MOPAC internal coordinates of N, CA, C and O (Angstrom, degrees):
PM7 1SCF
backbone

  N    0.0000 0     0.00 0     0.00 0    0    0    0
  C    1.4988 1     0.00 0     0.00 0    1    0    0
  C    1.5378 1   108.38 1     0.00 0    2    1    0
  O    1.2310 1   121.05 1   -37.11 1    3    2    1
  N    1.3382 1   115.59 1   142.89 1    3    2    1
  C    1.4254 1   119.80 1   178.89 1    5    3    2
  C    1.5470 1   113.80 1   -79.72 1    6    5    3
  O    1.2310 1   119.68 1   -30.02 1    7    6    5
  N    1.2770 1   118.22 1   149.98 1    7    6    5
  C    1.5270 1   120.79 1   176.45 1    9    7    6
  C    1.4894 1   103.94 1   -73.31 1   10    9    7
  O    1.2310 1   121.18 1   -19.47 1   11   10    9
  N    1.3858 1   115.35 1   160.53 1   11   10    9
  C    1.4581 1   123.94 1   174.31 1   13   11   10
  C    1.5506 1   111.51 1   -49.24 1   14   13   11
  O    1.2310 1   122.75 1   135.32 1   15   14   13
  N    1.4108 1   112.35 1   -44.68 1   15   14   13
  C    1.5112 1   116.10 1  -176.31 1   17   15   14
  C    1.5085 1   111.04 1   -71.69 1   18   17   15
  O    1.2310 1   119.04 1   150.60 1   19   18   17
  N    1.3101 1   119.44 1   -29.40 1   19   18   17
  C    1.5144 1   120.52 1   176.53 1   21   19   18
  C    1.5126 1   108.10 1   -69.66 1   22   21   19
  O    1.2310 1   120.66 1   142.20 1   23   22   21
  N    1.3087 1   116.35 1   -37.80 1   23   22   21
  C    1.4952 1   120.20 1  -178.96 1   25   23   22
  C    1.5395 1   109.02 1   -64.13 1   26   25   23
  O    1.2310 1   122.46 1   136.58 1   27   26   25
  N    1.2990 1   112.90 1   -43.42 1   27   26   25
  C    1.5583 1   117.17 1  -175.66 1   29   27   26
  C    1.5598 1   111.99 1   -87.30 1   30   29   27
  O    1.2310 1   120.69 1  -178.29 1   31   30   29
  N    1.3220 1   116.29 1     1.71 1   31   30   29
  C    1.4096 1   117.40 1  -178.29 1   33   31   30
  C    1.5184 1   116.22 1   -63.88 1   34   33   31
  O    1.2310 1   122.68 1   145.93 1   35   34   33
  N    1.3690 1   112.47 1   -34.07 1   35   34   33
  C    1.4898 1   118.07 1   177.58 1   37   35   34
  C    1.4300 1   113.31 1   -83.00 1   38   37   35
  O    1.2310 1   120.20 1   -51.12 1   39   38   37
  N    1.3964 1   117.23 1   128.88 1   39   38   37
  C    1.4498 1   122.73 1  -177.90 1   41   39   38
  C    1.5384 1   113.40 1   -55.18 1   42   41   39
  O    1.2310 1   120.23 1   144.17 1   43   42   41
  N    1.3560 1   117.16 1   -35.83 1   43   42   41
  C    1.4507 1   118.32 1  -177.86 1   45   43   42
  C    1.5170 1   110.69 1   -65.49 1   46   45   43
  O    1.2310 1   120.66 1   144.45 1   47   46   45
  N    1.2947 1   116.34 1   -35.55 1   47   46   45
  C    1.5157 1   117.36 1   178.50 1   49   47   46
  C    1.4888 1   110.94 1   -71.69 1   50   49   47
  O    1.2310 1   119.66 1   143.99 1   51   50   49
  N    1.3094 1   118.26 1   -36.01 1   51   50   49
  C    1.4612 1   118.13 1   174.33 1   53   51   50
  C    1.5468 1   111.25 1   -65.53 1   54   53   51
  O    1.2310 1   121.72 1   148.02 1   55   54   53
  N    1.2442 1   114.31 1   -31.98 1   55   54   53
  C    1.4945 1   120.41 1   178.80 1   57   55   54
  C    1.5392 1   110.12 1   -68.27 1   58   57   55
  O    1.2310 1   121.01 1   136.52 1   59   58   57
  N    1.2673 1   115.67 1   -43.48 1   59   58   57
  C    1.4880 1   123.17 1   174.29 1   61   59   58
  C    1.5126 1   111.31 1   -58.16 1   62   61   59
  O    1.2310 1   119.67 1   132.51 1   63   62   61
  N    1.3591 1   118.24 1   -47.49 1   63   62   61
  C    1.4334 1   124.00 1   176.88 1   65   63   62
  C    1.5185 1   110.41 1   -58.63 1   66   65   63
  O    1.2310 1   120.88 1   136.65 1   67   66   65
  N    1.3334 1   115.93 1   -43.35 1   67   66   65
  C    1.4840 1   119.47 1  -178.14 1   69   67   66
  C    1.5051 1   108.30 1   -69.38 1   70   69   67
  O    1.2310 1   116.48 1   142.59 1   71   70   69
  N    1.2811 1   124.29 1   -37.41 1   71   70   69
  C    1.4562 1   124.65 1   177.84 1   73   71   70
  C    1.5238 1   111.96 1   -69.50 1   74   73   71
  O    1.2310 1   121.10 1   143.05 1   75   74   73
  N    1.2954 1   115.50 1   -36.95 1   75   74   73
  C    1.4934 1   118.10 1   178.66 1   77   75   74
  C    1.5228 1   112.12 1   -72.35 1   78   77   75
  O    1.2310 1   120.86 1   161.54 1   79   78   77
  N    1.3311 1   115.97 1   -18.46 1   79   78   77
  C    1.4523 1   121.90 1   176.16 1   81   79   78
  C    1.5438 1   112.76 1   -58.79 1   82   81   79
  O    1.2310 1   121.38 1   155.45 1   83   82   81
  N    1.3611 1   114.96 1   -24.55 1   83   82   81
  C    1.4433 1   123.77 1  -177.36 1   85   83   82
  C    1.5282 1   110.51 1   -87.83 1   86   85   83
  O    1.2310 1   120.20 1   166.72 1   87   86   85
  N    1.3011 1   117.23 1   -13.28 1   87   86   85
  C    1.4663 1   121.27 1   176.48 1   89   87   86
  C    1.5509 1   110.40 1   139.95 1   90   89   87
  O    1.2310 1   120.53 1    -9.17 1   91   90   89
  N    1.3276 1   116.59 1   170.83 1   91   90   89
  C    1.4476 1   121.07 1  -173.69 1   93   91   90
  C    1.5275 1   110.68 1   -63.12 1   94   93   91
  O    1.2310 1   120.61 1   -29.35 1   95   94   93
  N    1.2768 1   116.44 1   150.65 1   95   94   93
  C    1.4929 1   125.34 1   178.40 1   97   95   94
  C    1.4972 1   110.89 1  -144.89 1   98   97   95
  O    1.2310 1   121.71 1   -23.93 1   99   98   97
  N    1.3274 1   114.33 1   156.07 1   99   98   97
  C    1.4188 1   117.76 1   177.03 1  101   99   98
  C    1.5961 1   110.58 1   -93.20 1  102  101   99
  O    1.2310 1   119.93 1   -15.68 1  103  102  101
  N    1.2437 1   117.75 1   164.32 1  103  102  101
  C    1.5302 1   118.79 1   176.61 1  105  103  102
  C    1.4285 1   112.48 1   -55.25 1  106  105  103
  O    1.2310 1   119.11 1   137.71 1  107  106  105
  N    1.2784 1   119.30 1   -42.29 1  107  106  105
  C    1.4630 1   123.70 1   176.23 1  109  107  106
  C    1.5229 1   114.21 1   -56.62 1  110  109  107
  O    1.2310 1   121.11 1   131.84 1  111  110  109
  N    1.3105 1   115.47 1   -48.16 1  111  110  109
  C    1.4561 1   120.54 1   179.53 1  113  111  110
  C    1.5958 1   110.09 1   -61.56 1  114  113  111
  O    1.2310 1   122.25 1   132.57 1  115  114  113
  N    1.3047 1   113.29 1   -47.43 1  115  114  113
  C    1.4973 1   118.09 1   179.02 1  117  115  114
  C    1.4855 1   111.48 1   -63.18 1  118  117  115
  O    1.2310 1   118.97 1   136.97 1  119  118  117
  N    1.3497 1   119.56 1   -43.03 1  119  118  117
  C    1.4444 1   122.42 1  -179.91 1  121  119  118
  C    1.5880 1   109.90 1   -59.12 1  122  121  119
  O    1.2310 1   121.50 1   133.55 1  123  122  121
  N    1.3133 1   114.74 1   -46.45 1  123  122  121
  C    1.5156 1   119.93 1  -179.99 1  125  123  122
  C    1.5411 1   108.73 1   -62.65 1  126  125  123
  O    1.2310 1   120.06 1   132.03 1  127  126  125
  N    1.2915 1   117.50 1   -47.97 1  127  126  125
  C    1.4646 1   120.21 1  -178.62 1  129  127  126
  C    1.5128 1   112.61 1   -60.93 1  130  129  127
  O    1.2310 1   120.35 1   142.44 1  131  130  129
  N    1.3296 1   116.93 1   -37.56 1  131  130  129
  C    1.4252 1   121.70 1  -174.82 1  133  131  130
  C    1.5670 1   112.05 1   -90.10 1  134  133  131
  O    1.2310 1   121.40 1   166.75 1  135  134  133
  N    1.3184 1   114.92 1   -13.25 1  135  134  133
  C    1.4397 1   115.51 1  -179.47 1  137  135  134
  C    1.5583 1   112.90 1    75.78 1  138  137  135
  O    1.2310 1   120.83 1  -154.90 1  139  138  137
  N    1.3584 1   116.03 1    25.10 1  139  138  137
  C    1.4804 1   122.81 1   179.62 1  141  139  138
  C    1.4840 1   109.50 1  -113.40 1  142  141  139
  O    1.2310 1   121.71 1   -19.76 1  143  142  141
  N    1.3283 1   114.34 1   160.24 1  143  142  141
  C    1.4279 1   120.54 1   171.91 1  145  143  142
  C    1.5402 1   110.51 1   -67.06 1  146  145  143
  O    1.2310 1   121.02 1   -24.02 1  147  146  145
  N    1.3186 1   115.65 1   155.98 1  147  146  145
  C    1.4654 1   119.46 1   175.89 1  149  147  146
  C    1.5297 1   113.93 1   -61.18 1  150  149  147
  O    1.2310 1   119.77 1   138.64 1  151  150  149
  N    1.3192 1   118.04 1   -41.36 1  151  150  149
  C    1.4854 1   119.02 1   177.33 1  153  151  150
  C    1.5157 1   113.46 1   -59.93 1  154  153  151
  O    1.2310 1   120.51 1   137.11 1  155  154  153
  N    1.3328 1   116.63 1   -42.89 1  155  154  153
  C    1.4513 1   119.50 1   179.68 1  157  155  154
  C    1.5407 1   112.64 1   -67.88 1  158  157  155
  O    1.2310 1   122.21 1   139.59 1  159  158  157
  N    1.3673 1   113.37 1   -40.41 1  159  158  157
  C    1.4543 1   117.29 1   173.37 1  161  159  158
  C    1.4717 1   114.26 1   -61.82 1  162  161  159
  O    1.2310 1   121.40 1   138.95 1  163  162  161
  N    1.3155 1   114.92 1   -41.05 1  163  162  161
  C    1.5336 1   118.76 1   176.38 1  165  163  162
  C    1.5916 1   109.99 1   -63.05 1  166  165  163
  O    1.2310 1   119.69 1   141.84 1  167  166  165
  N    1.2878 1   118.19 1   -38.16 1  167  166  165
  C    1.4483 1   120.94 1   177.06 1  169  167  166
  C    1.5300 1   109.79 1   -57.99 1  170  169  167
  O    1.2310 1   120.66 1   131.47 1  171  170  169
  N    1.3103 1   116.34 1   -48.53 1  171  170  169
  C    1.4550 1   116.80 1  -177.82 1  173  171  170
  C    1.5231 1   113.96 1   -70.42 1  174  173  171
  O    1.2310 1   122.99 1   148.12 1  175  174  173
  N    1.3429 1   111.88 1   -31.88 1  175  174  173
  C    1.5514 1   114.27 1   177.02 1  177  175  174
  C    1.5882 1   108.57 1   -72.18 1  178  177  175
  O    1.2310 1   119.52 1   150.22 1  179  178  177
  N    1.2802 1   118.51 1   -29.78 1  179  178  177
  C    1.5160 1   120.24 1   179.39 1  181  179  178
  C    1.6418 1   106.00 1   -64.63 1  182  181  179
  O    1.2310 1   122.04 1   136.21 1  183  182  181
  N    1.2847 1   113.70 1   -43.79 1  183  182  181
  C    1.5159 1   116.86 1   179.46 1  185  183  182
  C    1.5333 1   107.31 1   -63.80 1  186  185  183
  O    1.2310 1   118.91 1   133.61 1  187  186  185
  N    1.3159 1   119.68 1   -46.39 1  187  186  185
  C    1.4665 1   119.48 1  -179.46 1  189  187  186
  C    1.4795 1   112.00 1   -63.65 1  190  189  187
  O    1.2310 1   119.69 1   143.94 1  191  190  189
  N    1.4151 1   118.21 1   -36.06 1  191  190  189
  C    1.4225 1   120.71 1   176.74 1  193  191  190
  C    1.4942 1   111.68 1   -66.94 1  194  193  191
  O    1.2310 1   120.06 1   132.46 1  195  194  193
  N    1.3289 1   117.49 1   -47.54 1  195  194  193
  C    1.4568 1   120.30 1  -176.26 1  197  195  194
  C    1.5510 1   113.29 1   -66.08 1  198  197  195
  O    1.2310 1   121.14 1   156.48 1  199  198  197
  N    1.4014 1   115.42 1   -23.52 1  199  198  197
  C    1.3613 1   116.14 1   176.25 1  201  199  198
  C    1.5679 1   114.31 1   -95.31 1  202  201  199
  O    1.2310 1   121.52 1  -174.32 1  203  202  201
  N    1.2965 1   114.70 1     5.68 1  203  202  201
  C    1.4790 1   120.42 1   175.37 1  205  203  202
  C    1.4627 1   118.10 1    89.31 1  206  205  203
  O    1.2310 1   119.12 1  -178.66 1  207  206  205
  N    1.3143 1   119.28 1     1.34 1  207  206  205
  C    1.4747 1   121.64 1  -177.15 1  209  207  206
  C    1.5188 1   111.16 1   -76.04 1  210  209  207
  O    1.2310 1   120.00 1   154.48 1  211  210  209
  N    1.2761 1   117.61 1   -25.52 1  211  210  209
  C    1.5564 1   118.44 1  -179.32 1  213  211  210
  C    1.5436 1   107.00 1  -136.42 1  214  213  211
  O    1.2310 1   121.91 1   -24.57 1  215  214  213
  N    1.3266 1   113.95 1   155.43 1  215  214  213
  C    1.4317 1   121.99 1   172.61 1  217  215  214
  C    1.5657 1   105.83 1  -120.03 1  218  217  215
  O    1.2310 1   121.22 1   -20.23 1  219  218  217
  N    1.2786 1   115.28 1   159.77 1  219  218  217
  C    1.4275 1   123.08 1  -179.40 1  221  219  218
  C    1.4918 1   109.21 1  -116.00 1  222  221  219
  O    1.2310 1   120.81 1   -44.17 1  223  222  221
  N    1.3714 1   116.07 1   135.83 1  223  222  221
  C    1.3954 1   120.45 1   177.92 1  225  223  222
  C    1.5465 1   104.40 1  -125.09 1  226  225  223
  O    1.2310 1   120.60 1   -52.96 1  227  226  225
  N    1.3657 1   116.47 1   127.04 1  227  226  225
  C    1.4372 1   119.71 1   178.02 1  229  227  226
  C    1.5478 1   111.15 1   -88.25 1  230  229  227
  O    1.2310 1   122.97 1   -43.23 1  231  230  229
  N    1.2694 1   111.91 1   136.77 1  231  230  229
  C    1.5547 1   117.97 1  -178.93 1  233  231  230
  C    1.5370 1   104.31 1  -137.84 1  234  233  231
  O    1.2310 1   120.84 1   -86.22 1  235  234  233
  N    1.3668 1   115.99 1    93.78 1  235  234  233
  C    1.4239 1   119.40 1  -174.67 1  237  235  234
  C    1.5614 1   108.70 1    60.11 1  238  237  235
  O    1.2310 1   118.28 1    59.23 1  239  238  237
  N    1.2847 1   120.87 1  -120.77 1  239  238  237
  C    1.4024 1   121.49 1  -179.48 1  241  239  238
  C    1.5378 1   112.65 1   -96.23 1  242  241  239
  O    1.2310 1   118.89 1  -179.35 1  243  242  241
  N    1.3019 1   119.73 1     0.65 1  243  242  241
  C    1.4085 1   123.93 1  -176.53 1  245  243  242
  C    1.5835 1   105.91 1   -95.15 1  246  245  243
  O    1.2310 1   120.57 1   -33.61 1  247  246  245
  N    1.3133 1   116.52 1   146.39 1  247  246  245
  C    1.4228 1   122.33 1   167.51 1  249  247  246
  C    1.4867 1   111.32 1  -116.28 1  250  249  247
  O    1.2310 1   121.24 1   -61.64 1  251  250  249
  N    1.3917 1   115.23 1   118.36 1  251  250  249
  C    1.4758 1   119.75 1  -178.55 1  253  251  250
  C    1.5313 1   106.90 1   -97.15 1  254  253  251
  O    1.2310 1   122.04 1   -47.32 1  255  254  253
  N    1.2876 1   113.71 1   132.68 1  255  254  253
  C    1.4978 1   121.44 1   176.80 1  257  255  254
  C    1.5220 1   106.47 1  -105.49 1  258  257  255
  O    1.2310 1   121.85 1   -47.52 1  259  258  257
  N    1.3235 1   114.06 1   132.48 1  259  258  257
  C    1.4624 1   121.28 1   177.78 1  261  259  258
  C    1.4914 1   109.98 1  -135.56 1  262  261  259
  O    1.2310 1   122.25 1   -30.52 1  263  262  261
  N    1.3516 1   113.29 1   149.48 1  263  262  261
  C    1.4211 1   122.84 1  -174.83 1  265  263  262
  C    1.5748 1   110.44 1   -71.50 1  266  265  263
  O    1.2310 1   119.15 1   -37.73 1  267  266  265
  N    1.2778 1   119.23 1   142.27 1  267  266  265
  C    1.4133 1   128.45 1   171.21 1  269  267  266
  C    1.5509 1   109.16 1  -106.05 1  270  269  267
  O    1.2310 1   118.21 1   -50.76 1  271  270  269
  N    1.2610 1   121.02 1   129.24 1  271  270  269
  C    1.4590 1   120.67 1  -175.39 1  273  271  270
  C    1.5219 1   115.97 1   -80.58 1  274  273  271
  O    1.2310 1   119.95 1   160.89 1  275  274  273
  N    1.2988 1   117.71 1   -19.11 1  275  274  273
  C    1.4918 1   123.12 1  -172.08 1  277  275  274
  C    1.5540 1   111.21 1   -55.53 1  278  277  275
  O    1.2310 1   118.55 1   125.63 1  279  278  277
  N    1.3470 1   120.36 1   -54.37 1  279  278  277
  C    1.5061 1   118.51 1   177.41 1  281  279  278
  C    1.5331 1   114.63 1   -58.25 1  282  281  279
  O    1.2310 1   120.41 1   146.23 1  283  282  281
  N    1.3108 1   116.81 1   -33.77 1  283  282  281
  C    1.4263 1   118.53 1  -178.55 1  285  283  282
  C    1.6168 1   108.48 1   -71.42 1  286  285  283
  O    1.2310 1   121.79 1   151.12 1  287  286  285
  N    1.2934 1   114.17 1   -28.88 1  287  286  285
  C    1.5143 1   116.25 1   177.34 1  289  287  286
  C    1.5187 1   107.10 1   -68.43 1  290  289  287
  O    1.2310 1   119.76 1   145.47 1  291  290  289
  N    1.3120 1   118.07 1   -34.53 1  291  290  289
  C    1.4499 1   122.19 1   179.71 1  293  291  290
  C    1.5491 1   108.85 1   -65.13 1  294  293  291
  O    1.2310 1   119.94 1   135.15 1  295  294  293
  N    1.3000 1   117.72 1   -44.85 1  295  294  293
  C    1.4501 1   122.05 1   176.40 1  297  295  294
  C    1.5746 1   111.34 1   -59.99 1  298  297  295
  O    1.2310 1   123.22 1   133.73 1  299  298  297
  N    1.3592 1   111.44 1   -46.27 1  299  298  297
  C    1.4776 1   118.51 1   178.26 1  301  299  298
  C    1.5481 1   110.67 1   -55.81 1  302  301  299
  O    1.2310 1   120.18 1   135.50 1  303  302  301
  N    1.3225 1   117.26 1   -44.50 1  303  302  301
  C    1.4452 1   121.05 1   179.56 1  305  303  302
  C    1.4978 1   115.03 1   -66.99 1  306  305  303
  O    1.2310 1   120.84 1   147.60 1  307  306  305
  N    1.3505 1   116.00 1   -32.40 1  307  306  305
  C    1.4464 1   120.42 1   171.36 1  309  307  306
  C    1.4234 1   115.60 1   -66.14 1  310  309  307
  O    1.2310 1   120.04 1   143.61 1  311  310  309
  N    1.3336 1   117.54 1   -36.39 1  311  310  309
  C    1.4492 1   124.29 1  -176.69 1  313  311  310
  C    1.5171 1   111.58 1   -78.05 1  314  313  311
  O    1.2310 1   119.59 1   158.05 1  315  314  313
  N    1.3560 1   118.38 1   -21.95 1  315  314  313
  C    1.4717 1   118.88 1  -173.32 1  317  315  314
  C    1.5095 1   118.24 1   -50.58 1  318  317  315
  O    1.2310 1   118.00 1   138.65 1  319  318  317
  N    1.3826 1   121.42 1   -41.35 1  319  318  317
  C    1.4021 1   119.77 1   175.96 1  321  319  318
  C    1.4944 1   116.01 1   -65.35 1  322  321  319
  O    1.2310 1   118.54 1   167.31 1  323  322  321
  N    1.2861 1   120.39 1   -12.69 1  323  322  321
  C    1.4594 1   126.74 1  -176.72 1  325  323  322
  C    1.5388 1   112.65 1  -101.19 1  326  325  323
  O    1.2310 1   120.32 1   169.27 1  327  326  325
  N    1.3063 1   116.99 1   -10.73 1  327  326  325
  C    1.5164 1   118.84 1  -176.33 1  329  327  326
  C    1.5134 1   114.68 1   -58.78 1  330  329  327
  O    1.2310 1   120.72 1   147.25 1  331  330  329
  N    1.2905 1   116.22 1   -32.75 1  331  330  329
  C    1.4875 1   118.08 1  -177.33 1  333  331  330
  C    1.5401 1   110.43 1   -57.66 1  334  333  331
  O    1.2310 1   120.49 1   150.65 1  335  334  333
  N    1.3203 1   116.67 1   -29.35 1  335  334  333
  C    1.4836 1   119.13 1  -177.67 1  337  335  334
  C    1.4808 1   109.74 1   -65.44 1  338  337  335
  O    1.2310 1   117.89 1   137.33 1  339  338  337
  N    1.2823 1   121.63 1   -42.67 1  339  338  337
  C    1.4850 1   119.77 1  -177.85 1  341  339  338
  C    1.5561 1   112.25 1   -92.09 1  342  341  339
  O    1.2310 1   120.85 1   153.87 1  343  342  341
  N    1.3361 1   115.97 1   -26.13 1  343  342  341
  C    1.5026 1   117.15 1  -178.62 1  345  343  342
  C    1.4859 1   109.02 1   -65.55 1  346  345  343
  O    1.2310 1   120.16 1   140.40 1  347  346  345
  N    1.3483 1   117.29 1   -39.60 1  347  346  345
  C    1.4935 1   119.83 1  -179.89 1  349  347  346
  C    1.5594 1   109.24 1   -66.11 1  350  349  347
  O    1.2310 1   119.91 1   141.22 1  351  350  349
  N    1.2757 1   117.79 1   -38.78 1  351  350  349
  C    1.4647 1   121.67 1  -179.39 1  353  351  350
  C    1.5065 1   109.58 1   -68.03 1  354  353  351
  O    1.2310 1   121.11 1   138.97 1  355  354  353
  N    1.3636 1   115.48 1   -41.03 1  355  354  353
  C    1.4751 1   117.89 1   179.56 1  357  355  354
  C    1.5207 1   111.92 1   -63.97 1  358  357  355
  O    1.2310 1   121.76 1   141.54 1  359  358  357
  N    1.4067 1   114.24 1   -38.46 1  359  358  357
  C    1.4890 1   119.46 1   178.64 1  361  359  358
  C    1.5547 1   110.09 1   -63.54 1  362  361  359
  O    1.2310 1   122.56 1   137.65 1  363  362  361
  N    1.3447 1   112.71 1   -42.35 1  363  362  361
  C    1.5552 1   114.02 1   177.06 1  365  363  362
  C    1.4741 1   114.56 1   -65.98 1  366  365  363
  O    1.2310 1   120.46 1   145.68 1  367  366  365
  N    1.3591 1   116.73 1   -34.32 1  367  366  365
  C    1.4644 1   122.59 1   174.77 1  369  367  366
  C    1.5133 1   111.11 1   -65.85 1  370  369  367
  O    1.2310 1   120.40 1   137.28 1  371  370  369
  N    1.2607 1   116.84 1   -42.72 1  371  370  369
  C    1.4487 1   121.31 1   174.92 1  373  371  370
  C    1.5084 1   112.69 1   -60.11 1  374  373  371
  O    1.2310 1   119.68 1   136.71 1  375  374  373
  N    1.3080 1   118.21 1   -43.29 1  375  374  373
  C    1.3905 1   124.33 1  -179.90 1  377  375  374
  C    1.5995 1   109.36 1   -64.17 1  378  377  375
  O    1.2310 1   120.41 1   136.05 1  379  378  377
  N    1.3310 1   116.82 1   -43.95 1  379  378  377
  C    1.3589 1   120.82 1  -178.22 1  381  379  378
  C    1.5849 1   111.61 1   -66.46 1  382  381  379
  O    1.2310 1   120.05 1   140.52 1  383  382  381
  N    1.3625 1   117.52 1   -39.48 1  383  382  381
  C    1.4160 1   119.37 1   175.53 1  385  383  382
  C    1.4690 1   113.00 1   -66.86 1  386  385  383
  O    1.2310 1   118.72 1   142.97 1  387  386  385
  N    1.3536 1   120.05 1   -37.03 1  387  386  385
  C    1.4178 1   121.40 1   172.99 1  389  387  386
  C    1.5235 1   110.29 1   -60.16 1  390  389  387
  O    1.2310 1   118.18 1   137.20 1  391  390  389
  N    1.2738 1   121.08 1   -42.80 1  391  390  389
  C    1.4096 1   123.95 1   179.98 1  393  391  390
  C    1.5879 1   113.17 1   -63.64 1  394  393  391
  O    1.2310 1   122.85 1   138.34 1  395  394  393
  N    1.2952 1   112.15 1   -41.66 1  395  394  393
  C    1.4946 1   114.56 1   176.89 1  397  395  394
  C    1.4607 1   110.71 1   -66.13 1  398  397  395
  O    1.2310 1   118.00 1   139.43 1  399  398  397
  N    1.3500 1   121.41 1   -40.57 1  399  398  397
  C    1.4559 1   124.69 1   175.14 1  401  399  398
  C    1.5013 1   111.33 1   -57.12 1  402  401  399
  O    1.2310 1   120.24 1   134.51 1  403  402  401
  N    1.3817 1   117.14 1   -45.49 1  403  402  401
  C    1.4288 1   123.31 1  -177.33 1  405  403  402
  C    1.5421 1   108.01 1   -62.78 1  406  405  403
  O    1.2310 1   120.81 1   134.72 1  407  406  405
  N    1.3670 1   116.05 1   -45.28 1  407  406  405
  C    1.5133 1   119.11 1   178.51 1  409  407  406
  C    1.4733 1   111.89 1   -59.37 1  410  409  407
  O    1.2310 1   119.22 1   139.61 1  411  410  409
  N    1.3368 1   119.09 1   -40.39 1  411  410  409
  C    1.4803 1   122.69 1  -178.87 1  413  411  410
  C    1.5227 1   109.00 1   -69.14 1  414  413  411
  O    1.2310 1   119.73 1   142.29 1  415  414  413
  N    1.2535 1   118.12 1   -37.71 1  415  414  413
  C    1.5086 1   121.67 1   178.73 1  417  415  414
  C    1.5511 1   112.12 1   -66.76 1  418  417  415
  O    1.2310 1   121.80 1   148.38 1  419  418  417
  N    1.3204 1   114.16 1   -31.62 1  419  418  417
  C    1.4776 1   121.20 1   179.15 1  421  419  418
  C    1.5233 1   112.77 1   -72.31 1  422  421  419
  O    1.2310 1   121.58 1   157.13 1  423  422  421
  N    1.3488 1   114.59 1   -22.87 1  423  422  421
  C    1.4879 1   116.27 1  -176.64 1  425  423  422
  C    1.4603 1   110.84 1   -78.77 1  426  425  423
  O    1.2310 1   120.10 1   180.00 1  427  426  425

């Protein structure tokens, strides 16, 4: 079985996860949005399903794929010790943008 990071290493899989964040979709919908064939989209969905990122719900002849949050929580927990690196930078960026805005208002 692939690790979470191996699963998300491919941009197309990250794109699928991002699209499913907006709600369940069928293979056909995802294939059209991604500009991929249905078999290739199904292959990536199978990897995402086998790794627990998505679940499948059957509705007559359609298969709806929806995102599962649990693996993303695991990624979030892994990233926690590193957050300070970008939070500090974002705070400094916010301070700089505020200063620029104040300078423009003073003019």
